[in-house]
Phi, psi and omega in degrees: 000137183205168177260145177216163177258129178244118179279138175216101184067233182271000186246159175241135182242142178268126180236149171259123187237144179238128176273136174214148182264122179232124179053042176081002181235146179275124179238148180256136179239127180282116179281317181199149171253117188278338180134184180288140185297317183295321178294318181296322178290315184295322182277348183080004181294327181294315178296320179296321179295315180298316180297322180294318180291328183297339179295338182263005180245118178298320181301310183290329176299314179294316181297317180295322179292324177297317180297324182270003180056046182248020184257139175244103177288137183244327181199158177231134182230136175278125185244344185298304181302311178297324182299313183284310189278340172295321178295316178296319179303316181287319182290334174284350176083015184294321177301319180290323178298314180294322179297320179294319180289338180274358181303127181091347177259135183244088172273142181274010178222169181277098180296324179300321179295321180295318179298314181296317179300315182296319179295316180296323177297321178298324183287325190249336181202069186307135181181198184282168176292330176298318178291322180297322182296326177279321184299322189293343184293342182269001188241153181279085186243018178087202184277091183241013184298329185280352183282139172222183190299322181299329178292325177293316179296318180294324179293318178298320178296322179294318180295320184265011183286132176296146178281141179289150176055041177239124179293135178268157177252140187298326185268352180231164175293154175297163177298135185244166178296328178298334177298323180295325178293315179300317182292322178293321177298317180295320182294326181294324182265003181268142174228187184297335185256355182275151177211167180239070184276339185226123180229151177247137183231132174212162181231156172216167182238151177231122180266157182252140173267354177250213184285334179083032176079190182278317182217343186287331179278109181226157176275138180197194179295120187259117175285347177266004180061039175232066181292350181280350185245149173293152183214170171232160180251134176243117176257127182242135180248128177243154173273183186287356174260005180081013180270133181295137179256309182198171175224150174243135184248112193238159176299155187291347179264016179275123178281153181302318182297322179288339181283325194300303186297310180300322180295318180294318177301313181292327179300316180294321181290317187289322188251009176061040184262129181267328186232114182235134170245117185266131175244121183219164186271184189296334186286355187247007186261137173202163180299319180295322178298314181296319179297317181290323176299314180296320180296332180268002180072027181261119176287154184213152167229107187240136173289138182253156179272114185293312188276333188266343182259117186299318182298321180286315183296318187260336185250304187297312183286346181267346182292136176283161179155151182271145177275151172244141181280137181249128174240109180270181181295338182260000182246152181265151181296337180260023178301122182293341179224071184285161175284135178241141183223155171210155181258140177229125178254128175238102189057238181265002183270133184251123179242147174240118178266125181246142182218134177233120186294322179296318177294324178298317178297320179295315179300318180294318180294321178297319180294318180296324177295319178295315182294322180298316179293321181295315180296321179296319180292322180293328177297330180273003178078015182280133177245008182292335182286348181298329180285349179276123184298322181295328179272323188299330184291347179257006185254155170218155182257138177274180182295334179271014179064026174263144183265147178211159178289128180268106183295331178295321178291323177297315180296320180295322181292328181295341179297335185267357185301126175069015184242148165214156186236136177246147172240133184212155172242015179281166174261016176293154178294161179304317181295318182294321178300314181298319181294321180294321178289326177297328175300326178297322178296324180291320182282357173299334174301321178296319180292326176295321175297317180301320181299319179291324178292334181274004176286071188258011180287153000278144178268113181272350184290145179250349183253146178301321183299312182290328177295315180297319178296321179300313182287326179298328176296329174293323176296316177297325175298321177295322177300313180294319181296316180295326179296315179293317179299320179297320179291323177294317181294326180294338177265004179079020182258123174254115184236152175274124189300316182297320179292321179299316179297317179298317182294319178295322182292338179282347179282112188228160172241132178251132175269119183242139177254121178239103184064239179263003183254152175240135181235151170256123180247119182261136176285155180286148177291138182244154173055234184282354183300319180298320179294318179297320180295316179295317181296325179282344178079034179247160177245148184279328185081184183293148179288334178229132177212149181276137178239000000 
């Protein structure tokens, strides 16, 4: 319904018109003719009519009050993050999963709300549980006034609590309550035709600035370059679509190679998987690992160490043979620098040599930059660069104990430019093996995201149970993030995650008091916020509403 001007001779008349669809066509029906426009303006009746009608419009009430400076703002609430991720949380079935696991337990607070708040905090402002308890007060998270810090600690302890009457494994943590959540999530998305034939495994470490729990905090090889502090190891398993399946939380002195076999064994037991092909990076391969994988009937595609394994360095890379070009689903046939692969058999061992010309050029340019700086320093008689590992590998000492660039070492290093080698026992084609390992390189973005989500320091917890629960919430944050990213990608939208979070956080509701009435005024979605809202399948509702 709208107002329009209807000309009749020398005069203009104001009419109220209603659009309606009849027999497939839109027709206009005149509801009323209010009179001549000039008469209505001169008498002031038009202004009076508009003012009278505005009393029934929340939007105009707020706008008129703003013009008259009659508004009293009382509070501001962030609504974007809860709006999007609450829908994903529900569609993944997490409230029902937690409700089922809580059967028989009587908490006097909403444990499900605490878990969701902690997960949302990991996505938007990673930090401690103490920080999460304060952070959540600014967000539209329902009735959370009764929650305090002790409820967060109790929830973390419940998530990381070992299950009773469950045998523990010496190399892994005992089964925890969080394992039941992971298994329930996997079961919900599994159907008769789904399988877990291909999994990606990677690990990261988290160091503690405190005591590091009762036993989980141990000193070991630190990927954060903090060997002086206790740490824990987090192993994360993804499927071939990059979706998180589960995580294992291990003491900080656990080596990656020792992690691999027990995690895969438990993976098969937990998820009822009969056939697994494991894809892992260079840091997890050893002869003992390969032997144990084969003994368990687990197929593998493992990255090999080019420089450190004599058989690869001297035999595999020296074998003649022509390369074949690989075009995967994400690459174009006219790619100027396609991936090239060839197969090399050494007795019963199968290797796939991969080569990328663009990477080879980059490796060569990086080496030349290092050599140029090294030669310049040597001309000045400087020996300080000898302690640098990147420079030392190109040096040799003369009889007078003077250092010089060893051209033979430079030539030997050039053999590795743009190359990597895979070892596999699968019956997949050479091209398919290379593509599957290349997928591991693509999902490294997920692991980098996971690393940022796991920036949960400082950890104030003193018990292993609460530490495990705290870190598991970071894993759930990764689950939600990957779910949203998958929905965005299915619509062809490529968004920067940090910008998306900022844009969602800018979506706010203001509580305004106009006379005796209270209104909620919502800000418009900016940037990527609209895409996230659409991908999650939620609606914003009116920008202004009376409460």
